[in-house]
Biopython code that builds the backbone (N, CA, C, O; Angstrom):
import numpy as np
from Bio.PDB.StructureBuilder import StructureBuilder

atoms = [
    (1, "UNK", "N", (86.542, 113.180, 112.949)),
    (1, "UNK", "CA", (85.376, 113.675, 112.429)),
    (1, "UNK", "C", (84.369, 113.769, 113.585)),
    (1, "UNK", "O", (84.267, 112.833, 114.377)),
    (2, "UNK", "N", (83.687, 114.786, 113.690)),
    (2, "UNK", "CA", (82.481, 114.824, 114.617)),
    (2, "UNK", "C", (81.255, 114.671, 113.760)),
    (2, "UNK", "O", (81.173, 115.122, 112.618)),
    (3, "UNK", "N", (80.336, 114.026, 114.362)),
    (3, "UNK", "CA", (79.047, 113.762, 113.593)),
    (3, "UNK", "C", (77.924, 114.086, 114.682)),
    (3, "UNK", "O", (78.019, 113.741, 115.860)),
    (4, "UNK", "N", (76.870, 114.778, 114.150)),
    (4, "UNK", "CA", (75.634, 114.892, 114.826)),
    (4, "UNK", "C", (74.449, 114.730, 113.848)),
    (4, "UNK", "O", (74.527, 115.159, 112.697)),
    (5, "UNK", "N", (73.456, 114.163, 114.278)),
    (5, "UNK", "CA", (72.350, 113.880, 113.443)),
    (5, "UNK", "C", (72.712, 113.199, 112.138)),
    (5, "UNK", "O", (72.113, 113.453, 111.093)),
    (6, "UNK", "N", (73.721, 112.317, 112.224)),
    (6, "UNK", "CA", (74.182, 111.576, 111.045)),
    (6, "UNK", "C", (74.948, 112.398, 109.942)),
    (6, "UNK", "O", (75.223, 111.898, 108.851)),
    (7, "UNK", "N", (75.242, 113.556, 110.252)),
    (7, "UNK", "CA", (75.999, 114.456, 109.367)),
    (7, "UNK", "C", (77.369, 114.856, 109.882)),
    (7, "UNK", "O", (77.467, 115.180, 111.065)),
    (8, "UNK", "N", (78.382, 114.861, 109.132)),
    (8, "UNK", "CA", (79.628, 115.299, 109.596)),
    (8, "UNK", "C", (79.584, 116.763, 110.053)),
    (8, "UNK", "O", (78.980, 117.591, 109.372)),
    (9, "UNK", "N", (80.208, 117.102, 111.191)),
    (9, "UNK", "CA", (80.278, 118.337, 111.713)),
    (9, "UNK", "C", (81.694, 119.036, 111.411)),
    (9, "UNK", "O", (81.805, 120.243, 111.197)),
    (10, "UNK", "N", (82.667, 118.203, 111.420)),
    (10, "UNK", "CA", (83.988, 118.680, 111.139)),
    (10, "UNK", "C", (85.022, 117.537, 110.949)),
    (10, "UNK", "O", (84.822, 116.432, 111.452)),
    (11, "UNK", "N", (86.106, 117.810, 110.231)),
    (11, "UNK", "CA", (87.167, 116.775, 110.096)),
    (11, "UNK", "C", (88.400, 117.553, 109.831)),
    (11, "UNK", "O", (88.417, 118.707, 109.403)),
    (12, "UNK", "N", (89.501, 116.773, 110.141)),
    (12, "UNK", "CA", (90.813, 117.455, 110.135)),
    (12, "UNK", "C", (91.786, 116.456, 109.501)),
    (12, "UNK", "O", (91.888, 115.314, 109.948)),
    (13, "UNK", "N", (92.459, 116.870, 108.515)),
    (13, "UNK", "CA", (93.544, 116.024, 107.801)),
    (13, "UNK", "C", (94.791, 117.016, 107.855)),
    (13, "UNK", "O", (94.799, 118.149, 107.373)),
    (14, "UNK", "N", (95.832, 116.403, 108.515)),
    (14, "UNK", "CA", (97.074, 117.143, 108.547)),
    (14, "UNK", "C", (98.076, 116.518, 107.590)),
    (14, "UNK", "O", (98.260, 115.301, 107.562)),
    (15, "UNK", "N", (98.693, 117.343, 106.837)),
    (15, "UNK", "CA", (99.755, 116.828, 105.862)),
    (15, "UNK", "C", (101.114, 117.372, 106.261)),
    (15, "UNK", "O", (101.227, 118.477, 106.792)),
    (16, "UNK", "N", (102.097, 116.616, 106.009)),
    (16, "UNK", "CA", (103.387, 116.980, 106.364)),
    (16, "UNK", "C", (104.239, 116.782, 105.057)),
    (16, "UNK", "O", (104.262, 115.677, 104.515)),
    (17, "UNK", "N", (104.904, 117.794, 104.576)),
    (17, "UNK", "CA", (105.528, 117.683, 103.298)),
    (17, "UNK", "C", (106.728, 116.840, 103.254)),
    (17, "UNK", "O", (107.283, 116.522, 102.202)),
    (18, "UNK", "N", (107.129, 116.471, 104.479)),
    (18, "UNK", "CA", (108.333, 115.591, 104.498)),
    (18, "UNK", "C", (107.995, 114.051, 104.937)),
    (18, "UNK", "O", (108.868, 113.215, 105.170)),
    (19, "UNK", "N", (106.749, 113.839, 105.005)),
    (19, "UNK", "CA", (106.214, 112.512, 105.280)),
    (19, "UNK", "C", (105.350, 111.817, 104.118)),
    (19, "UNK", "O", (104.248, 112.272, 103.811)),
    (20, "UNK", "N", (105.845, 110.810, 103.553)),
    (20, "UNK", "CA", (105.025, 110.035, 102.638)),
    (20, "UNK", "C", (104.127, 109.114, 103.349)),
    (20, "UNK", "O", (104.490, 108.508, 104.358)),
    (21, "UNK", "N", (102.832, 108.996, 102.773)),
    (21, "UNK", "CA", (101.853, 108.148, 103.482)),
    (21, "UNK", "C", (101.452, 107.044, 102.560)),
    (21, "UNK", "O", (101.121, 107.256, 101.393)),
    (22, "UNK", "N", (101.492, 105.831, 103.124)),
    (22, "UNK", "CA", (100.942, 104.617, 102.366)),
    (22, "UNK", "C", (99.474, 104.526, 102.846)),
    (22, "UNK", "O", (99.217, 104.323, 104.032)),
    (23, "UNK", "N", (98.615, 104.664, 102.001)),
    (23, "UNK", "CA", (97.169, 104.620, 102.412)),
    (23, "UNK", "C", (96.390, 103.356, 102.080)),
    (23, "UNK", "O", (95.308, 103.124, 102.621)),
    (24, "UNK", "N", (96.958, 102.523, 101.167)),
    (24, "UNK", "CA", (96.330, 101.228, 100.901)),
    (24, "UNK", "C", (97.258, 100.356, 100.252)),
    (24, "UNK", "O", (97.926, 100.710, 99.280)),
    (25, "UNK", "N", (97.315, 99.111, 100.825)),
    (25, "UNK", "CA", (98.234, 98.106, 100.171)),
    (25, "UNK", "C", (97.387, 96.831, 100.152)),
    (25, "UNK", "O", (96.679, 96.496, 101.102)),
    (26, "UNK", "N", (97.507, 96.127, 98.987)),
    (26, "UNK", "CA", (96.804, 94.855, 98.873)),
    (26, "UNK", "C", (97.530, 93.845, 98.003)),
    (26, "UNK", "O", (97.964, 94.204, 96.908)),
    (27, "UNK", "N", (97.681, 92.620, 98.427)),
    (27, "UNK", "CA", (98.285, 91.621, 97.597)),
    (27, "UNK", "C", (97.322, 90.524, 97.529)),
    (27, "UNK", "O", (96.876, 90.072, 98.583)),
    (28, "UNK", "N", (96.931, 90.019, 96.337)),
    (28, "UNK", "CA", (95.903, 88.972, 96.134)),
    (28, "UNK", "C", (96.491, 87.748, 96.876)),
    (28, "UNK", "O", (97.702, 87.563, 96.996)),
    (29, "UNK", "N", (95.531, 86.925, 97.365)),
    (29, "UNK", "CA", (95.867, 85.716, 98.158)),
    (29, "UNK", "C", (96.849, 84.828, 97.393)),
    (29, "UNK", "O", (97.762, 84.265, 97.997)),
    (30, "UNK", "N", (96.681, 84.693, 96.092)),
    (30, "UNK", "CA", (97.508, 83.666, 95.224)),
    (30, "UNK", "C", (98.932, 84.238, 95.183)),
    (30, "UNK", "O", (99.830, 83.444, 94.900)),
    (31, "UNK", "N", (99.258, 85.551, 95.438)),
    (31, "UNK", "CA", (100.541, 86.123, 95.418)),
    (31, "UNK", "C", (101.173, 86.337, 96.773)),
    (31, "UNK", "O", (102.320, 86.773, 96.864)),
    (32, "UNK", "N", (100.438, 86.034, 97.822)),
    (32, "UNK", "CA", (101.026, 86.204, 99.144)),
    (32, "UNK", "C", (102.146, 85.212, 99.430)),
    (32, "UNK", "O", (102.224, 84.150, 98.814)),
    (33, "UNK", "N", (103.036, 85.583, 100.399)),
    (33, "UNK", "CA", (104.189, 84.720, 100.799)),
    (33, "UNK", "C", (105.250, 84.598, 99.682)),
    (33, "UNK", "O", (106.117, 83.727, 99.748)),
    (34, "UNK", "N", (105.183, 85.417, 98.723)),
    (34, "UNK", "CA", (106.280, 85.434, 97.685)),
    (34, "UNK", "C", (107.165, 86.689, 97.686)),
    (34, "UNK", "O", (107.989, 86.858, 96.787)),
    (35, "UNK", "N", (107.000, 87.596, 98.711)),
    (35, "UNK", "CA", (107.774, 88.748, 98.759)),
    (35, "UNK", "C", (107.232, 89.920, 97.970)),
    (35, "UNK", "O", (107.942, 90.907, 97.778)),
    (36, "UNK", "N", (105.985, 89.842, 97.503)),
    (36, "UNK", "CA", (105.436, 90.879, 96.640)),
    (36, "UNK", "C", (105.223, 92.125, 97.555)),
    (36, "UNK", "O", (105.552, 93.244, 97.161)),
    (37, "UNK", "N", (104.708, 91.930, 98.690)),
    (37, "UNK", "CA", (104.354, 93.174, 99.549)),
    (37, "UNK", "C", (105.804, 93.873, 99.987)),
    (37, "UNK", "O", (105.936, 95.096, 100.039)),
    (38, "UNK", "N", (106.744, 93.046, 100.257)),
    (38, "UNK", "CA", (108.042, 93.579, 100.595)),
    (38, "UNK", "C", (108.689, 94.391, 99.441)),
    (38, "UNK", "O", (109.290, 95.455, 99.594)),
    (39, "UNK", "N", (108.493, 93.773, 98.317)),
    (39, "UNK", "CA", (109.101, 94.395, 97.076)),
    (39, "UNK", "C", (108.269, 95.817, 96.810)),
    (39, "UNK", "O", (108.874, 96.832, 96.466)),
    (40, "UNK", "N", (106.942, 95.793, 96.986)),
    (40, "UNK", "CA", (106.207, 96.933, 96.827)),
    (40, "UNK", "C", (106.569, 98.056, 97.819)),
    (40, "UNK", "O", (106.646, 99.235, 97.473)),
    (41, "UNK", "N", (106.789, 97.611, 99.091)),
    (41, "UNK", "CA", (107.242, 98.595, 100.095)),
    (41, "UNK", "C", (108.577, 99.183, 99.788)),
    (41, "UNK", "O", (108.769, 100.396, 99.869)),
    (42, "UNK", "N", (109.594, 98.249, 99.402)),
    (42, "UNK", "CA", (110.867, 98.775, 99.087)),
    (42, "UNK", "C", (110.895, 99.757, 97.963)),
    (42, "UNK", "O", (111.659, 100.721, 97.994)),
    (43, "UNK", "N", (110.018, 99.516, 96.899)),
    (43, "UNK", "CA", (109.927, 100.510, 95.789)),
    (43, "UNK", "C", (109.288, 101.710, 96.205)),
    (43, "UNK", "O", (109.671, 102.777, 95.725)),
    (44, "UNK", "N", (108.261, 101.673, 97.129)),
    (44, "UNK", "CA", (107.590, 102.864, 97.535)),
    (44, "UNK", "C", (108.560, 103.740, 98.407)),
    (44, "UNK", "O", (108.636, 104.956, 98.228)),
    (45, "UNK", "N", (109.308, 103.070, 99.371)),
    (45, "UNK", "CA", (110.318, 103.862, 100.126)),
    (45, "UNK", "C", (111.296, 104.435, 99.220)),
    (45, "UNK", "O", (111.582, 105.623, 99.366)),
    (46, "UNK", "N", (111.835, 103.769, 98.324)),
    (46, "UNK", "CA", (112.826, 104.261, 97.368)),
    (46, "UNK", "C", (112.325, 105.520, 96.707)),
    (46, "UNK", "O", (112.955, 106.577, 96.726)),
    (47, "UNK", "N", (111.140, 105.348, 96.113)),
    (47, "UNK", "CA", (110.495, 106.456, 95.378)),
    (47, "UNK", "C", (110.254, 107.670, 96.318)),
    (47, "UNK", "O", (110.396, 108.821, 95.906)),
    (48, "UNK", "N", (109.906, 107.397, 97.526)),
    (48, "UNK", "CA", (109.725, 108.470, 98.504)),
    (48, "UNK", "C", (111.046, 109.210, 98.710)),
    (48, "UNK", "O", (111.103, 110.438, 98.645)),
    (49, "UNK", "N", (112.151, 108.406, 98.970)),
    (49, "UNK", "CA", (113.364, 108.931, 99.273)),
    (49, "UNK", "C", (113.932, 109.762, 98.144)),
    (49, "UNK", "O", (114.580, 110.779, 98.390)),
    (50, "UNK", "N", (113.696, 109.337, 96.887)),
    (50, "UNK", "CA", (114.159, 110.058, 95.739)),
    (50, "UNK", "C", (113.340, 111.318, 95.408)),
    (50, "UNK", "O", (113.756, 112.177, 94.631)),
    (51, "UNK", "N", (112.129, 111.382, 96.053)),
    (51, "UNK", "CA", (111.376, 112.637, 95.945)),
    (51, "UNK", "C", (111.534, 113.544, 97.120)),
    (51, "UNK", "O", (110.835, 114.552, 97.225)),
    (52, "UNK", "N", (112.456, 113.208, 98.030)),
    (52, "UNK", "CA", (112.788, 114.112, 99.058)),
    (52, "UNK", "C", (112.027, 114.029, 100.404)),
    (52, "UNK", "O", (112.104, 114.914, 101.256)),
    (53, "UNK", "N", (111.302, 112.925, 100.533)),
    (53, "UNK", "CA", (110.695, 112.567, 101.787)),
    (53, "UNK", "C", (111.640, 112.159, 102.808)),
    (53, "UNK", "O", (112.644, 111.525, 102.483)),
    (54, "UNK", "N", (111.392, 112.486, 104.085)),
    (54, "UNK", "CA", (112.222, 111.958, 105.129)),
    (54, "UNK", "C", (111.682, 110.959, 105.982)),
    (54, "UNK", "O", (112.417, 110.311, 106.728)),
    (55, "UNK", "N", (110.323, 110.765, 105.925)),
    (55, "UNK", "CA", (109.675, 109.739, 106.693)),
    (55, "UNK", "C", (108.489, 109.094, 105.811)),
    (55, "UNK", "O", (108.000, 109.668, 104.838)),
    (56, "UNK", "N", (108.131, 107.958, 106.229)),
    (56, "UNK", "CA", (107.012, 107.286, 105.593)),
    (56, "UNK", "C", (106.156, 106.714, 106.701)),
    (56, "UNK", "O", (106.651, 106.144, 107.672)),
    (57, "UNK", "N", (104.856, 106.883, 106.528)),
    (57, "UNK", "CA", (103.780, 106.567, 107.412)),
    (57, "UNK", "C", (102.820, 105.595, 106.815)),
    (57, "UNK", "O", (102.536, 105.647, 105.619)),
    (58, "UNK", "N", (102.310, 104.701, 107.636)),
    (58, "UNK", "CA", (101.300, 103.678, 107.160)),
    (58, "UNK", "C", (100.194, 103.504, 108.121)),
    (58, "UNK", "O", (100.493, 103.446, 109.313)),
    (59, "UNK", "N", (99.017, 103.418, 107.785)),
    (59, "UNK", "CA", (97.869, 103.194, 108.678)),
    (59, "UNK", "C", (97.311, 101.889, 108.403)),
    (59, "UNK", "O", (96.941, 101.650, 107.254)),
    (60, "UNK", "N", (97.200, 100.988, 109.336)),
    (60, "UNK", "CA", (96.660, 99.709, 109.063)),
    (60, "UNK", "C", (95.750, 99.280, 110.277)),
    (60, "UNK", "O", (95.809, 99.846, 111.368)),
    (61, "UNK", "N", (94.950, 98.290, 110.011)),
    (61, "UNK", "CA", (94.014, 97.739, 110.981)),
    (61, "UNK", "C", (94.766, 96.645, 111.731)),
    (61, "UNK", "O", (95.157, 95.632, 111.151)),
    (62, "UNK", "N", (94.965, 96.869, 113.049)),
    (62, "UNK", "CA", (95.676, 95.802, 113.833)),
    (62, "UNK", "C", (94.990, 94.634, 114.125)),
    (62, "UNK", "O", (95.595, 93.682, 114.618)),
    (63, "UNK", "N", (93.531, 94.572, 113.829)),
    (63, "UNK", "CA", (92.784, 93.366, 113.836)),
    (63, "UNK", "C", (93.194, 92.434, 112.684)),
    (63, "UNK", "O", (92.967, 91.229, 112.794)),
    (64, "UNK", "N", (93.808, 92.947, 111.549)),
    (64, "UNK", "CA", (94.370, 92.217, 110.460)),
    (64, "UNK", "C", (95.731, 91.753, 110.865)),
    (64, "UNK", "O", (96.706, 92.473, 110.651)),
    (65, "UNK", "N", (95.850, 90.557, 111.455)),
    (65, "UNK", "CA", (97.008, 90.085, 112.089)),
    (65, "UNK", "C", (98.136, 89.809, 111.022)),
    (65, "UNK", "O", (99.333, 89.886, 111.303)),
    (66, "UNK", "N", (97.675, 89.495, 109.829)),
    (66, "UNK", "CA", (98.816, 89.402, 108.807)),
    (66, "UNK", "C", (99.399, 90.726, 108.418)),
    (66, "UNK", "O", (100.599, 90.876, 108.188)),
    (67, "UNK", "N", (98.504, 91.680, 108.353)),
    (67, "UNK", "CA", (99.075, 93.130, 108.017)),
    (67, "UNK", "C", (99.903, 93.618, 109.133)),
    (67, "UNK", "O", (100.945, 94.228, 108.895)),
    (68, "UNK", "N", (99.484, 93.375, 110.409)),
    (68, "UNK", "CA", (100.174, 93.764, 111.674)),
    (68, "UNK", "C", (101.579, 93.208, 111.549)),
    (68, "UNK", "O", (102.569, 93.935, 111.636)),
    (69, "UNK", "N", (101.644, 91.869, 111.337)),
    (69, "UNK", "CA", (102.945, 91.236, 111.293)),
    (69, "UNK", "C", (103.855, 91.890, 110.245)),
    (69, "UNK", "O", (105.031, 92.141, 110.509)),
    (70, "UNK", "N", (103.304, 92.164, 109.053)),
    (70, "UNK", "CA", (104.078, 92.695, 107.920)),
    (70, "UNK", "C", (104.539, 94.152, 108.351)),
    (70, "UNK", "O", (105.742, 94.405, 108.409)),
    (71, "UNK", "N", (103.640, 95.050, 108.636)),
    (71, "UNK", "CA", (104.053, 96.454, 108.890)),
    (71, "UNK", "C", (104.887, 96.612, 110.077)),
    (71, "UNK", "O", (105.762, 97.478, 110.064)),
    (72, "UNK", "N", (104.710, 95.863, 111.112)),
    (72, "UNK", "CA", (105.540, 96.007, 112.322)),
    (72, "UNK", "C", (106.976, 95.544, 112.159)),
    (72, "UNK", "O", (107.807, 95.779, 113.036)),
    (73, "UNK", "N", (107.275, 94.895, 111.055)),
    (73, "UNK", "CA", (108.628, 94.655, 110.729)),
    (73, "UNK", "C", (109.461, 95.752, 110.280)),
    (73, "UNK", "O", (110.680, 95.780, 110.451)),
    (74, "UNK", "N", (108.756, 96.694, 109.679)),
    (74, "UNK", "CA", (109.405, 97.940, 109.116)),
    (74, "UNK", "C", (109.115, 99.238, 109.746)),
    (74, "UNK", "O", (109.838, 100.216, 109.551)),
    (75, "UNK", "N", (108.026, 99.269, 110.529)),
    (75, "UNK", "CA", (107.569, 100.521, 111.056)),
    (75, "UNK", "C", (107.400, 100.351, 112.600)),
    (75, "UNK", "O", (107.241, 99.235, 113.095)),
    (76, "UNK", "N", (107.438, 101.456, 113.315)),
    (76, "UNK", "CA", (107.112, 101.376, 114.810)),
    (76, "UNK", "C", (105.762, 102.233, 115.012)),
    (76, "UNK", "O", (105.442, 103.175, 114.287)),
    (77, "UNK", "N", (105.048, 101.775, 116.071)),
    (77, "UNK", "CA", (103.874, 102.444, 116.366)),
    (77, "UNK", "C", (104.053, 103.880, 116.870)),
    (77, "UNK", "O", (104.865, 104.107, 117.767)),
    (78, "UNK", "N", (103.337, 104.834, 116.332)),
    (78, "UNK", "CA", (103.495, 106.210, 116.734)),
    (78, "UNK", "C", (102.188, 106.850, 117.279)),
    (78, "UNK", "O", (102.209, 107.864, 117.977)),
    (79, "UNK", "N", (101.072, 106.216, 116.931)),
    (79, "UNK", "CA", (99.751, 106.644, 117.423)),
    (79, "UNK", "C", (98.897, 105.454, 117.695)),
    (79, "UNK", "O", (99.239, 104.337, 117.306)),
    (80, "UNK", "N", (97.837, 105.658, 118.328)),
    (80, "UNK", "CA", (96.938, 104.536, 118.686)),
    (80, "UNK", "C", (95.484, 105.183, 118.475)),
    (80, "UNK", "O", (95.224, 106.334, 118.825)),
    (81, "UNK", "N", (94.584, 104.332, 117.875)),
    (81, "UNK", "CA", (93.166, 104.645, 117.718)),
    (81, "UNK", "C", (92.369, 103.767, 118.533)),
    (81, "UNK", "O", (92.617, 102.561, 118.519)),
    (82, "UNK", "N", (91.490, 104.207, 119.205)),
    (82, "UNK", "CA", (90.588, 103.413, 120.028)),
    (82, "UNK", "C", (89.269, 103.293, 119.346)),
    (82, "UNK", "O", (88.783, 104.221, 118.699)),
    (83, "UNK", "N", (88.646, 102.023, 119.517)),
    (83, "UNK", "CA", (87.421, 101.755, 118.856)),
    (83, "UNK", "C", (86.595, 101.041, 119.825)),
    (83, "UNK", "O", (87.070, 100.192, 120.580)),
    (84, "UNK", "N", (85.264, 101.403, 119.812)),
    (84, "UNK", "CA", (84.314, 100.756, 120.750)),
    (84, "UNK", "C", (83.083, 100.321, 119.878)),
    (84, "UNK", "O", (82.539, 101.138, 119.135)),
    (85, "UNK", "N", (82.685, 99.124, 119.971)),
    (85, "UNK", "CA", (81.535, 98.610, 119.285)),
    (85, "UNK", "C", (80.315, 99.020, 120.021)),
    (85, "UNK", "O", (80.287, 98.931, 121.248)),
    (86, "UNK", "N", (79.281, 99.475, 119.326)),
    (86, "UNK", "CA", (78.061, 99.872, 119.864)),
    (86, "UNK", "C", (76.974, 98.840, 119.627)),
    (86, "UNK", "O", (76.425, 98.822, 118.526)),
    (87, "UNK", "N", (76.619, 97.977, 120.575)),
    (87, "UNK", "CA", (75.597, 96.946, 120.393)),
    (87, "UNK", "C", (74.326, 97.549, 119.686)),
    (87, "UNK", "O", (73.820, 98.604, 120.069)),
    (88, "UNK", "N", (73.842, 96.807, 118.624)),
    (88, "UNK", "CA", (72.653, 97.227, 118.027)),
    (88, "UNK", "C", (72.838, 98.420, 116.964)),
    (88, "UNK", "O", (71.883, 98.836, 116.309)),
    (89, "UNK", "N", (74.020, 98.893, 116.854)),
    (89, "UNK", "CA", (74.344, 100.000, 115.867)),
    (89, "UNK", "C", (75.180, 99.486, 114.723)),
    (89, "UNK", "O", (75.896, 98.491, 114.838)),
    (90, "UNK", "N", (75.073, 100.165, 113.658)),
    (90, "UNK", "CA", (75.924, 99.953, 112.482)),
    (90, "UNK", "C", (75.749, 98.457, 112.122)),
    (90, "UNK", "O", (76.351, 97.979, 111.161)),
]
sb = StructureBuilder()
sb.init_structure("model")
sb.init_model(0)
sb.init_chain("A")
sb.init_seg("    ")
for serial, (resi, resn, name, xyz) in enumerate(atoms, 1):
    if name == "N":
        sb.init_residue(resn, " ", resi, " ")
    sb.init_atom(name, np.array(xyz, "f"), 0.0, 1.0, " ", f" {name:<3s}", serial, name[0])
structure = sb.get_structure()
């Protein structure tokens, strides 16, 4: 997305009819470490496969080390996003 004067100038979202996308996953603290996330992922991949998808993509914050450990067991990195903190902003 491009932004000028605080307003979006443009954005681009690409869709691929053969790629299922996992856009949010959350497991409550009390349920972590019990295989819940793995079971959710297995179910999601099976549903995607049954719907004709050939690939599955996930986007996660690498600063979330628990999420990174989980997702990198089943997925490989395909893109990289760069982030720069602006002192005194946001």
